[in-house]
Structure formats: C-alpha cells, structure tokens
PDB file of N, CA, C and O in Angstrom:
ATOM      1  N   MET A   1       0.596  -1.131   0.093  1.00  0.00           N
ATOM      2  CA  MET A   1      -0.266  -0.033   0.155  1.00  0.00           C
ATOM      3  C   MET A   1       0.651   1.171   0.170  1.00  0.00           C
ATOM      4  O   MET A   1       1.498   1.320   1.050  1.00  0.00           O
ATOM      5  N   SER A   2       0.435   2.180  -0.996  1.00  0.00           N
ATOM      6  CA  SER A   2       1.241   3.314  -0.848  1.00  0.00           C
ATOM      7  C   SER A   2       0.627   4.559   0.087  1.00  0.00           C
ATOM      8  O   SER A   2      -0.550   4.687   0.425  1.00  0.00           O
ATOM      9  N   ILE A   3       1.806   5.485   0.426  1.00  0.00           N
ATOM     10  CA  ILE A   3       1.439   6.346   1.258  1.00  0.00           C
ATOM     11  C   ILE A   3      -0.201   7.087   0.765  1.00  0.00           C
ATOM     12  O   ILE A   3      -1.255   7.304   1.362  1.00  0.00           O
ATOM     13  N   LYS A   4       0.282   7.293  -0.587  1.00  0.00           N
ATOM     14  CA  LYS A   4      -1.170   7.765  -1.030  1.00  0.00           C
ATOM     15  C   LYS A   4      -2.679   7.323  -0.847  1.00  0.00           C
ATOM     16  O   LYS A   4      -3.668   7.967  -0.496  1.00  0.00           O
ATOM     17  N   ASP A   5      -2.491   5.864  -1.244  1.00  0.00           N
ATOM     18  CA  ASP A   5      -3.320   5.127  -0.400  1.00  0.00           C
ATOM     19  C   ASP A   5      -3.788   4.807   1.009  1.00  0.00           C
ATOM     20  O   ASP A   5      -4.938   4.471   1.294  1.00  0.00           O
ATOM     21  N   SER A   6      -2.797   4.942   1.846  1.00  0.00           N
ATOM     22  CA  SER A   6      -2.982   5.068   3.318  1.00  0.00           C
ATOM     23  C   SER A   6      -3.444   6.148   3.693  1.00  0.00           C
ATOM     24  O   SER A   6      -4.300   6.110   4.577  1.00  0.00           O
ATOM     25  N   ILE A   7      -3.019   7.472   3.135  1.00  0.00           N
ATOM     26  CA  ILE A   7      -3.644   9.056   3.466  1.00  0.00           C
ATOM     27  C   ILE A   7      -4.830   8.620   2.980  1.00  0.00           C
ATOM     28  O   ILE A   7      -5.664   8.401   3.860  1.00  0.00           O
ATOM     29  N   GLU A   8      -5.145   8.440   1.971  1.00  0.00           N
ATOM     30  CA  GLU A   8      -6.918   8.024   1.494  1.00  0.00           C
ATOM     31  C   GLU A   8      -7.766   7.599   2.516  1.00  0.00           C
ATOM     32  O   GLU A   8      -8.617   8.343   3.004  1.00  0.00           O
ATOM     33  N   ALA A   9      -7.508   5.961   3.016  1.00  0.00           N
ATOM     34  CA  ALA A   9      -7.664   5.123   3.865  1.00  0.00           C
ATOM     35  C   ALA A   9      -8.183   6.353   5.039  1.00  0.00           C
ATOM     36  O   ALA A   9      -9.378   6.522   5.280  1.00  0.00           O
ATOM     37  N   ILE A  10      -7.476   6.874   5.471  1.00  0.00           N
ATOM     38  CA  ILE A  10      -7.180   7.308   6.964  1.00  0.00           C
ATOM     39  C   ILE A  10      -8.351   8.574   6.502  1.00  0.00           C
ATOM     40  O   ILE A  10      -9.345   8.742   7.209  1.00  0.00           O
ATOM     41  N   GLU A  11      -8.215   9.070   5.777  1.00  0.00           N
ATOM     42  CA  GLU A  11      -9.289  10.364   5.052  1.00  0.00           C
ATOM     43  C   GLU A  11     -10.563   9.836   5.075  1.00  0.00           C
ATOM     44  O   GLU A  11     -11.479  10.642   5.234  1.00  0.00           O
ATOM     45  N   GLN A  12     -10.847   8.605   4.946  1.00  0.00           N
ATOM     46  CA  GLN A  12     -12.304   7.975   4.749  1.00  0.00           C
ATOM     47  C   GLN A  12     -12.703   7.776   6.432  1.00  0.00           C
ATOM     48  O   GLN A  12     -13.794   7.885   6.992  1.00  0.00           O
ATOM     49  N   GLN A  13     -11.338   7.439   6.982  1.00  0.00           N
ATOM     50  CA  GLN A  13     -11.738   6.608   8.499  1.00  0.00           C
ATOM     51  C   GLN A  13     -12.321   8.044   9.320  1.00  0.00           C
ATOM     52  O   GLN A  13     -13.223   8.074  10.156  1.00  0.00           O
ATOM     53  N   ILE A  14     -11.556   9.136   8.832  1.00  0.00           N
ATOM     54  CA  ILE A  14     -11.832  10.542   9.623  1.00  0.00           C
ATOM     55  C   ILE A  14     -13.208  10.800   9.594  1.00  0.00           C
ATOM     56  O   ILE A  14     -13.830  11.191  10.582  1.00  0.00           O
ATOM     57  N   TYR A  15     -13.786  10.561   8.312  1.00  0.00           N
ATOM     58  CA  TYR A  15     -15.268  10.883   7.975  1.00  0.00           C
ATOM     59  C   TYR A  15     -16.150   9.934   8.474  1.00  0.00           C
ATOM     60  O   TYR A  15     -17.332  10.278   8.451  1.00  0.00           O
ATOM     61  N   VAL A  16     -15.849   8.613   9.008  1.00  0.00           N
ATOM     62  CA  VAL A  16     -16.777   7.760   9.681  1.00  0.00           C
ATOM     63  C   VAL A  16     -16.620   7.752  11.087  1.00  0.00           C
ATOM     64  O   VAL A  16     -17.427   7.132  11.780  1.00  0.00           O
ATOM     65  N   ALA A  17     -15.533   8.462  11.662  1.00  0.00           N
ATOM     66  CA  ALA A  17     -15.475   8.525  12.952  1.00  0.00           C
ATOM     67  C   ALA A  17     -16.122  10.076  13.153  1.00  0.00           C
ATOM     68  O   ALA A  17     -16.574  10.376  14.258  1.00  0.00           O
ATOM     69  N   CYS A  18     -16.141  10.776  12.350  1.00  0.00           N
ATOM     70  CA  CYS A  18     -16.495  12.202  12.531  1.00  0.00           C
ATOM     71  C   CYS A  18     -18.163  11.672  12.758  1.00  0.00           C
ATOM     72  O   CYS A  18     -18.699  11.754  13.863  1.00  0.00           O
ATOM     73  N   SER A  19     -18.804  11.179  11.663  1.00  0.00           N
ATOM     74  CA  SER A  19     -20.013  10.733  11.474  1.00  0.00           C
ATOM     75  C   SER A  19     -20.732   9.810  13.082  1.00  0.00           C
ATOM     76  O   SER A  19     -21.818  10.000  13.630  1.00  0.00           O
ATOM     77  N   ASP A  20     -19.759   8.953  13.409  1.00  0.00           N
ATOM     78  CA  ASP A  20     -20.046   8.319  14.329  1.00  0.00           C
ATOM     79  C   ASP A  20     -19.913   9.230  16.033  1.00  0.00           C
ATOM     80  O   ASP A  20     -20.271   8.741  17.104  1.00  0.00           O
ATOM     81  N   GLY A  21     -19.401  10.405  15.868  1.00  0.00           N
ATOM     82  CA  GLY A  21     -19.014  11.307  16.985  1.00  0.00           C
ATOM     83  C   GLY A  21     -17.873  10.898  17.787  1.00  0.00           C
ATOM     84  O   GLY A  21     -17.757  11.227  18.968  1.00  0.00           O
ATOM     85  N   ASP A  22     -17.122  10.264  17.229  1.00  0.00           N
ATOM     86  CA  ASP A  22     -15.722   9.418  17.771  1.00  0.00           C
ATOM     87  C   ASP A  22     -14.768  10.507  17.543  1.00  0.00           C
ATOM     88  O   ASP A  22     -14.134  10.556  16.489  1.00  0.00           O
ATOM     89  N   TYR A  23     -14.594  11.579  18.673  1.00  0.00           N
ATOM     90  CA  TYR A  23     -13.386  12.557  18.318  1.00  0.00           C
ATOM     91  C   TYR A  23     -12.416  12.198  18.931  1.00  0.00           C
ATOM     92  O   TYR A  23     -11.399  12.872  18.764  1.00  0.00           O
ATOM     93  N   ASP A  24     -12.369  11.314  19.630  1.00  0.00           N
ATOM     94  CA  ASP A  24     -10.720  10.873  20.018  1.00  0.00           C
ATOM     95  C   ASP A  24     -10.235   9.781  18.914  1.00  0.00           C
ATOM     96  O   ASP A  24      -9.094   9.330  19.017  1.00  0.00           O
ATOM     97  N   ALA A  25     -10.829   9.482  18.178  1.00  0.00           N
ATOM     98  CA  ALA A  25     -10.399   8.577  16.880  1.00  0.00           C
ATOM     99  C   ALA A  25     -10.194   9.606  15.819  1.00  0.00           C
ATOM    100  O   ALA A  25      -9.432   9.477  14.861  1.00  0.00           O
ATOM    101  N   VAL A  26     -11.123  10.885  16.142  1.00  0.00           N
ATOM    102  CA  VAL A  26     -10.538  11.478  14.948  1.00  0.00           C
ATOM    103  C   VAL A  26      -9.391  12.228  14.970  1.00  0.00           C
ATOM    104  O   VAL A  26      -8.753  12.510  13.956  1.00  0.00           O
ATOM    105  N   ASN A  27      -9.019  12.659  16.406  1.00  0.00           N
ATOM    106  CA  ASN A  27      -7.717  13.199  16.657  1.00  0.00           C
ATOM    107  C   ASN A  27      -6.458  12.533  16.378  1.00  0.00           C
ATOM    108  O   ASN A  27      -5.490  13.117  15.891  1.00  0.00           O
ATOM    109  N   MET A  28      -6.487  11.067  16.752  1.00  0.00           N
ATOM    110  CA  MET A  28      -5.833  10.362  16.615  1.00  0.00           C
ATOM    111  C   MET A  28      -5.559  10.064  14.911  1.00  0.00           C
ATOM    112  O   MET A  28      -4.493   9.828  14.343  1.00  0.00           O
ATOM    113  N   LEU A  29      -6.642  10.151  14.470  1.00  0.00           N
ATOM    114  CA  LEU A  29      -6.144   9.883  12.775  1.00  0.00           C
ATOM    115  C   LEU A  29      -5.780  10.955  12.035  1.00  0.00           C
ATOM    116  O   LEU A  29      -5.179  10.943  10.961  1.00  0.00           O
ATOM    117  N   GLU A  30      -6.299  12.194  12.864  1.00  0.00           N
ATOM    118  CA  GLU A  30      -5.562  13.431  12.127  1.00  0.00           C
ATOM    119  C   GLU A  30      -4.028  13.789  12.315  1.00  0.00           C
ATOM    120  O   GLU A  30      -3.285  14.404  11.551  1.00  0.00           O
ATOM    121  N   HIS A  31      -3.706  13.083  13.868  1.00  0.00           N
ATOM    122  CA  HIS A  31      -2.160  12.655  13.767  1.00  0.00           C
ATOM    123  C   HIS A  31      -1.499  12.253  12.599  1.00  0.00           C
ATOM    124  O   HIS A  31      -0.673  12.867  11.924  1.00  0.00           O
ATOM    125  N   GLN A  32      -2.182  10.657  12.394  1.00  0.00           N
ATOM    126  CA  GLN A  32      -1.655   9.665  11.777  1.00  0.00           C
ATOM    127  C   GLN A  32      -1.136  10.389  10.384  1.00  0.00           C
ATOM    128  O   GLN A  32      -0.066  10.306   9.782  1.00  0.00           O
ATOM    129  N   LEU A  33      -2.652  11.325  10.062  1.00  0.00           N
ATOM    130  CA  LEU A  33      -2.661  11.879   8.392  1.00  0.00           C
ATOM    131  C   LEU A  33      -1.604  12.964   8.218  1.00  0.00           C
ATOM    132  O   LEU A  33      -1.165  13.015   7.070  1.00  0.00           O
ATOM    133  N   ASP A  34      -1.110  13.808   9.039  1.00  0.00           N
ATOM    134  CA  ASP A  34      -0.135  14.614   9.409  1.00  0.00           C
ATOM    135  C   ASP A  34       1.235  14.173   8.813  1.00  0.00           C
ATOM    136  O   ASP A  34       1.992  14.729   8.017  1.00  0.00           O
ATOM    137  N   HIS A  35       1.306  12.689   9.631  1.00  0.00           N
ATOM    138  CA  HIS A  35       2.595  12.424   9.580  1.00  0.00           C
ATOM    139  C   HIS A  35       2.868  11.394   8.378  1.00  0.00           C
ATOM    140  O   HIS A  35       4.026  11.012   8.202  1.00  0.00           O
ATOM    141  N   LEU A  36       1.857  10.943   7.561  1.00  0.00           N
ATOM    142  CA  LEU A  36       1.817  10.397   6.454  1.00  0.00           C
ATOM    143  C   LEU A  36       2.187  11.487   5.305  1.00  0.00           C
ATOM    144  O   LEU A  36       2.972  11.224   4.394  1.00  0.00           O
ATOM    145  N   ARG A  37       1.431  12.935   5.473  1.00  0.00           N
ATOM    146  CA  ARG A  37       1.354  14.220   4.669  1.00  0.00           C
ATOM    147  C   ARG A  37       3.126  14.271   4.834  1.00  0.00           C
ATOM    148  O   ARG A  37       3.851  14.230   3.841  1.00  0.00           O
ATOM    149  N   GLU A  38       3.514  14.340   5.852  1.00  0.00           N
ATOM    150  CA  GLU A  38       4.653  14.805   5.990  1.00  0.00           C
ATOM    151  C   GLU A  38       5.891  13.807   5.305  1.00  0.00           C
ATOM    152  O   GLU A  38       6.976  14.201   4.878  1.00  0.00           O
ATOM    153  N   LEU A  39       5.478  12.666   5.334  1.00  0.00           N
ATOM    154  CA  LEU A  39       6.314  11.603   4.738  1.00  0.00           C
ATOM    155  C   LEU A  39       6.213  11.426   3.188  1.00  0.00           C
ATOM    156  O   LEU A  39       7.130  10.876   2.578  1.00  0.00           O
ATOM    157  N   SER A  40       5.267  11.820   2.649  1.00  0.00           N
ATOM    158  CA  SER A  40       4.896  11.760   1.145  1.00  0.00           C
ATOM    159  C   SER A  40       5.438  13.120   0.747  1.00  0.00           C
ATOM    160  O   SER A  40       5.737  13.310  -0.432  1.00  0.00           O
ATOM    161  N   ASN A  41       5.598  14.163   1.730  1.00  0.00           N
ATOM    162  CA  ASN A  41       6.623  15.225   0.656  1.00  0.00           C
ATOM    163  C   ASN A  41       8.155  14.877   0.849  1.00  0.00           C
ATOM    164  O   ASN A  41       8.944  15.411   0.069  1.00  0.00           O
ATOM    165  N   GLN A  42       8.520  14.237   1.584  1.00  0.00           N
ATOM    166  CA  GLN A  42      10.318  13.835   1.871  1.00  0.00           C
ATOM    167  C   GLN A  42      10.293  12.506   1.006  1.00  0.00           C
ATOM    168  O   GLN A  42      11.386  11.957   0.865  1.00  0.00           O
ATOM    169  N   GLU A  43       9.199  11.921   0.413  1.00  0.00           N
ATOM    170  CA  GLU A  43       9.223  10.901  -0.515  1.00  0.00           C
ATOM    171  C   GLU A  43      10.540  10.881  -1.756  1.00  0.00           C
ATOM    172  O   GLU A  43      10.539  11.584  -2.766  1.00  0.00           O
ATOM    173  N   PRO A  44      11.330  10.153  -1.471  1.00  0.00           N
ATOM    174  CA  PRO A  44      12.361  10.787  -2.786  1.00  0.00           C
ATOM    175  C   PRO A  44      11.715  10.196  -4.316  1.00  0.00           C
ATOM    176  O   PRO A  44      10.899   9.290  -4.484  1.00  0.00           O
ATOM    177  N   GLU A  45      12.269  10.895  -5.141  1.00  0.00           N
ATOM    178  CA  GLU A  45      11.435  10.583  -6.695  1.00  0.00           C
ATOM    179  C   GLU A  45      12.119   9.423  -7.100  1.00  0.00           C
ATOM    180  O   GLU A  45      11.641   8.884  -8.098  1.00  0.00           O
ATOM    181  N   ASP A  46      13.274   8.802  -6.513  1.00  0.00           N
ATOM    182  CA  ASP A  46      14.027   7.811  -7.174  1.00  0.00           C
ATOM    183  C   ASP A  46      13.913   6.446  -6.259  1.00  0.00           C
ATOM    184  O   ASP A  46      14.487   6.243  -5.189  1.00  0.00           O
ATOM    185  N   PRO A  47      13.145   5.687  -6.864  1.00  0.00           N
ATOM    186  CA  PRO A  47      12.679   4.496  -5.804  1.00  0.00           C
ATOM    187  C   PRO A  47      14.171   3.829  -5.315  1.00  0.00           C
ATOM    188  O   PRO A  47      14.329   3.570  -4.122  1.00  0.00           O
ATOM    189  N   GLN A  48      15.259   3.566  -6.303  1.00  0.00           N
ATOM    190  CA  GLN A  48      16.242   2.789  -5.625  1.00  0.00           C
ATOM    191  C   GLN A  48      16.801   3.483  -4.624  1.00  0.00           C
ATOM    192  O   GLN A  48      17.289   2.695  -3.814  1.00  0.00           O
ATOM    193  N   SER A  49      16.998   4.950  -4.218  1.00  0.00           N
ATOM    194  CA  SER A  49      17.780   5.401  -3.511  1.00  0.00           C
ATOM    195  C   SER A  49      17.112   5.046  -2.097  1.00  0.00           C
ATOM    196  O   SER A  49      17.782   5.340  -1.107  1.00  0.00           O
ATOM    197  N   ARG A  50      15.730   4.382  -1.880  1.00  0.00           N
ATOM    198  CA  ARG A  50      15.745   3.629  -0.636  1.00  0.00           C
ATOM    199  C   ARG A  50      15.848   2.327  -0.429  1.00  0.00           C
ATOM    200  O   ARG A  50      15.354   1.686   0.498  1.00  0.00           O
ATOM    201  N   GLU A  51      16.526   1.928  -1.346  1.00  0.00           N
ATOM    202  CA  GLU A  51      17.197   0.558  -1.154  1.00  0.00           C
ATOM    203  C   GLU A  51      17.898   0.251   0.089  1.00  0.00           C
ATOM    204  O   GLU A  51      18.375   1.328   0.447  1.00  0.00           O
ATOM    205  N   PRO A  52      18.225  -0.687   0.970  1.00  0.00           N
ATOM    206  CA  PRO A  52      19.072  -0.659   2.149  1.00  0.00           C
ATOM    207  C   PRO A  52      20.270  -0.556   1.587  1.00  0.00           C
ATOM    208  O   PRO A  52      21.016  -0.063   2.433  1.00  0.00           O
ATOM    209  N   SER A  53      21.023  -0.828   0.291  1.00  0.00           N
ATOM    210  CA  SER A  53      21.829  -0.936   0.192  1.00  0.00           C
ATOM    211  C   SER A  53      22.449   0.529  -0.034  1.00  0.00           C
ATOM    212  O   SER A  53      23.660   0.748   0.017  1.00  0.00           O
ATOM    213  N   ASN A  54      21.394   1.583  -0.309  1.00  0.00           N
ATOM    214  CA  ASN A  54      21.774   2.649  -0.751  1.00  0.00           C
ATOM    215  C   ASN A  54      21.791   4.007   0.639  1.00  0.00           C
ATOM    216  O   ASN A  54      22.195   5.170   0.602  1.00  0.00           O
ATOM    217  N   ILE A  55      21.228   3.281   1.637  1.00  0.00           N
ATOM    218  CA  ILE A  55      20.936   4.397   2.770  1.00  0.00           C
ATOM    219  C   ILE A  55      22.143   4.541   3.418  1.00  0.00           C
ATOM    220  O   ILE A  55      22.968   3.629   3.471  1.00  0.00           O
ATOM    221  N   GLN A  56      22.307   5.661   3.931  1.00  0.00           N
ATOM    222  CA  GLN A  56      24.084   6.047   4.601  1.00  0.00           C
ATOM    223  C   GLN A  56      23.355   6.325   6.439  1.00  0.00           C
ATOM    224  O   GLN A  56      22.373   6.927   6.874  1.00  0.00           O
ATOM    225  N   PHE A  57      24.379   5.583   7.013  1.00  0.00           N
ATOM    226  CA  PHE A  57      24.220   5.891   8.583  1.00  0.00           C
ATOM    227  C   PHE A  57      25.055   6.747   8.955  1.00  0.00           C
ATOM    228  O   PHE A  57      26.215   6.480   8.643  1.00  0.00           O
ATOM    229  N   GLN A  58      24.809   8.148   9.787  1.00  0.00           N
ATOM    230  CA  GLN A  58      25.679   8.529  10.456  1.00  0.00           C
ATOM    231  C   GLN A  58      26.270   7.790  11.842  1.00  0.00           C
ATOM    232  O   GLN A  58      25.589   7.104  12.604  1.00  0.00           O
ATOM    233  N   ASP A  59      27.592   8.067  11.979  1.00  0.00           N
ATOM    234  CA  ASP A  59      28.057   7.898  13.134  1.00  0.00           C
ATOM    235  C   ASP A  59      27.992   8.863  14.086  1.00  0.00           C
ATOM    236  O   ASP A  59      28.407  10.012  13.931  1.00  0.00           O
ATOM    237  N   LYS A  60      27.352   8.318  15.323  1.00  0.00           N
ATOM    238  CA  LYS A  60      27.090   9.181  16.372  1.00  0.00           C
ATOM    239  C   LYS A  60      27.733   8.983  17.466  1.00  0.00           C
ATOM    240  O   LYS A  60      27.266   9.215  18.581  1.00  0.00           O
ATOM    241  N   SER A  61      28.802   8.560  17.249  1.00  0.00           N
ATOM    242  CA  SER A  61      30.028   7.932  18.424  1.00  0.00           C
ATOM    243  C   SER A  61      31.208   9.151  18.634  1.00  0.00           C
ATOM    244  O   SER A  61      32.027   9.190  19.552  1.00  0.00           O
ATOM    245  N   LYS A  62      31.080  10.001  17.670  1.00  0.00           N
ATOM    246  CA  LYS A  62      31.974  10.859  17.187  1.00  0.00           C
ATOM    247  C   LYS A  62      31.677  12.371  18.589  1.00  0.00           C
ATOM    248  O   LYS A  62      32.331  13.412  18.522  1.00  0.00           O
TER     249      LYS A  62
END
C-alpha cells in the first residue's frame, strides 16, 4: 500500500469517525494523517534511493 493509498484510507476513517461522533479517534487519525503527509513530501523521486544498500547512517559516537 502506497503512502497515497494510506492517506486516502485514513481520510475515509476520519469521515466515519466524525459521523459516529468519535472525536478521540478523529484526533488520533488526524495525527497519523499529518505524519503520512510529511512522509509523502519527503518521499524520494528515485525508488532505488530507498534500497537498504543505498542508505547511509551517521556515526553518532564522535
């Protein structure tokens, strides 16, 4: 499932939660939606850049 699909699914869940009056669920889902939107804005254009062999880690021991 892509981030875009996840965003659409959460938006639908928010609609249902609002209809049911479950505002605690709405708040939780909105938080998840914000997080996914941030991830979608940071998503690299090149899918190969996300492969484990291309990920660089910082050495925090210095």
